[in-house]
N, C-alpha and C positions, 0 to 999 in steps of 0.2 A: 516188018512192023507192029505185024497183027500179035505174034507170038511172044513179043515184048510186053504188050499190054495185056496177055493173054495169065503172063504169069504174075502180074500185079494182081489180075484179081483170082489167081492162087493163092496167092500171099495173103490179101486181105479174108479169103474163105479158112485161112488157117490161123488166124488173127479171130474171127468170129465163131468159131469152133471152140478154141482156147476159153475164146470169153465166155459162153456159153455151157461149155460142158467140162470144164476142167476147175475143179474144185478148188487146187493152189493157186491158179491164174488169177483165178476171181477172189481170191485171199488178198495176191499182190496187189489187183486193182484196188482193192479196200485201201490196203495200205498205201498206193500213189493217192489217191484223194484224201487222205488224212493226211501226209508229207507234205502235196501242195498245197493243200488251205493252209495249216502249218506254214510254209513258207511266205505265202501271201501276208499273214498276219504278224509274222517275225518281221518283216522287210530283210529280204535276201538280197544281197548284191548280186550283181550280174555275174559275177563269177561264182559265185554261191550258187544262183542258179544253173548256171553250167554244168558244174560237179552233180548237184540234185538230177539231175535231169538225163545226164548219162548212166547215173546210176539206176535210175528207176527203167531205162532203156535196157540197161546190161540185165536187169535182176527179170524183167518179162519176157526178152529175149531168150534168158538163160533157162528159163523155167518152160519156154517152150521147146527146147531144146530134150530137157528133160522128157516132156508129155511124151513127144518124138519120139525118143528111145524107148520108152516105157512101150510104147504102141506098135514098135517097130519089135520090142523081143515080145509079146507076147502074140503077133500075128504068126513066128515062128515056131513058138514052141507054146501050147498050152499045158505041159509038166513041168514039175520043179525041174528047173539044173543048176549046176553052182554057179556057170558062167553069166547062163542070162539073170540070175540072180544079183551076180556082182554088177554086170552091165547096170541094171536099173539102180543098185547101190551106187558105184560111181557118179553115178547122173546126179543122182538126188544127192551127195556129198558135195559136187562142183556150187548145185544152186544153195547148201548151204551155207559153204564158205561164203558166198560171193552177198548170202542176206548178211550174216553178220557183221561182213567186213564193212556193206554200206551203210548198217546199223551205227557202227563203230564211227565211220565218218560222218552220218547225221549226227550223230552226237555232240562231234566235233566242232560240227557248223552251228547245229542250233543252243547248247548250253554256254556258250561265251555270250550270244546275244538276249540270253535271257535271265542271268544273273551278272 
């Protein structure tokens, strides 16, 4: 049971590290605040909130995975290696795809309510 609770402490430490040290994660947190505030002002339905929360959680989680991959690559090699760069680029590309998709879905949810 002790290891089970310790895992939560480690996970929380990861979230705090990302919140304090990772520039891109901070940008996504600011976007989260903006989206949540806009959602409150817009009057989203329960289903729309469900979608927005899933997108936000997915974005923040994927950004943390991207940061973890970057750190592991930096740990393994300090010199430029094509595969190391490719690993970082692939992870960043995954974040970009999810961010663009989230923005499109967000616009599909918000724009009809505004006009």
